[in-house]
C-alpha positions, 0 to 999 in steps of 0.5 A, a space after each residue: 500559489 499552494 498548486 504551483 508550490 506543489 507542483 514545483 515539489 513534485 517534479 523537483 523530486 528531493 524536496 517533494 519526497 522528503 520531510 521537506 515536501 510534506 512540511 511545505 504541503 502540510 500547511 496547505 491541508 484543508 477542507 476535504 484535504 484537513 485530517 480526518 475528524 476523531 472517531 472518523 473510522 469508528 465501527 470499520 474494520 481494517 486489515 493492514 499486511 506487512 504491519 510489523 515495523 515501519 509504514 505498515 505499523 504506523 499506518 495501522 497505529 493512524 488507523 486504530 486512533 481514528 477508532 478503526 479495528 485494524 488486524 495486523 498481518 505479518 509473517 512472525 507472530 513474534 514480531 507482530 506481537 512486538 508491533 502491537 505492544 508498541 501501537 498499544 503504547 502510543 495509543 493510551 485506552 486502546 483495547 488489544 483486543 481492537 488489535 488483532 495479530 493475524 499470520 501469513 506470507 503475503 508471496 506464498 499463495 497457497 498460504 494466502 488462500 488458507 490465510 484467507 478462507 479463515 479470515 473471512 469467518 473471522 469477520 462480519 465485514 470487511 471495510 479496509 485492506 491496505 497492501 503494505 507488505 513489501 522487500 527488496 532482495 539483493 539477488 533474484 529469489 523464488 518463492 516455494 511456487 517458483 515466483 520471483 519473490 517481488 513479484 509474488 510480495 507486491 503483485 500476485 499476493 496482494 491481487 489474490 487476497 483481494 480477490 478472495 476477500 471481495 466478499 467481505 469488503 463489499 459486506 463492509 460497503 453493504 454495512 457502512 452505506 459508503 465504499 469499503 477501500 483497498 489502498 495499495 503502497 507503491 512507491 515513486 521509484 516507479 516512475 523510473 520503470 515501465 510495465 514490464 508485460 513480457 518479463 514478469 518473472 524477471 528472467 531475462 537480463 542482468 537481475 537488479 533488486 532495486 529495478 525488480 523493486 520499481 517494477 513491481 511497483 509500477 505493476 501494483 499501480 497497473 494492477 489498482 486501476 485494472 482492480 478499480 474497475 473490476 470492483 467498482 460495481 460492489 462498491 469497493 473503491 481502490 487506491 494506490 499511492 507512493 509514501 515518499 522517502 521514509 526512514 523506516 527499517 526497510 529502506 535503511 537496511 536494503 539501502 544504507 547509502 540512501 539512508 545515511 546521504 539523506 537521513 537528515 530529510 528522510 520521513 518518519 514513518 507517520 508523514 510517510 503513513 500519512 496519504 494511505 490514513 488520510 485515503 482510509 477516511 477521506 469523503 469518497 466524493 473527493 478521491 474516486 478510484 483508481 488513482 495515484 496518490 501522494 501527500 493527499 493530491 493524485 498524481 500523474 502516473 507517469 512523467 517518461 514517455 518511455 514508461 507509458 504503457 498500451 491497452 494491449 501490455 495492460 492486457 498482456 499483464 491481466 492474463 498473466 497475472 490472473 494465470 499466476 494466481 489462478 
């Protein structure tokens, strides 16, 4: 019966993506889906992008509660320090040295390269890399390197950073004796969009910020599968998820009408971050690699036939992002 309820909630969208779905499903989280034990990530090192607020801050808070040292990757030092202070206030006894602030604009690939080179010298090993940085612009923009902004922040930067830190992630796997993990915060909005391998830069037709956001979230899911296959021999697993609808500054600021209409049933940031935190500590035998998750359960990557990409589409996408990231 719980399985049937879970499927109904997933297909119904509004109940499943809202706080209602989270609260109903949580009652059935036992066994491998139960909350990770206290100290489950003690001795582990994590890097969370977009950690200056919202879901990123909530993920970082959940990880330090489990014992990890969490590097907060942000664009603004002031925003990073503010998030650091809030997390320290929320987690009694947490020392500041377990919550370092790192600065990088994930959409600028030269800066990603510079950051990764420096960061790799600062840590002996990396166990968790959480890609959460995101944006939803109202008009098309480009980075200084000429890449469309949502593509750069959601796809190119995360792909490049993952590959540049793969050695440290492999070191983490060797040190811990289990897999290191890359976790990609996607969105349920990707269900409405196909992979447009022919127009990654959104140069065709009229530009819409919501559509661009959803299209790059679809790309993230495809990227997850590609990276999972690429990194498996190094004991690095890769996971994508969608957090449901959470009341974060990014959502309420970019989609004010959405926030107004659904405000009473939106998830808290902690509820939206829950599956990412669970994936960080869940038994590797239960989660595998290359899958798409929501509320601690693997979900289909497609519900509509029109969004399904071909093998040729994936290969074209892989070639193009390889070229763009060098």
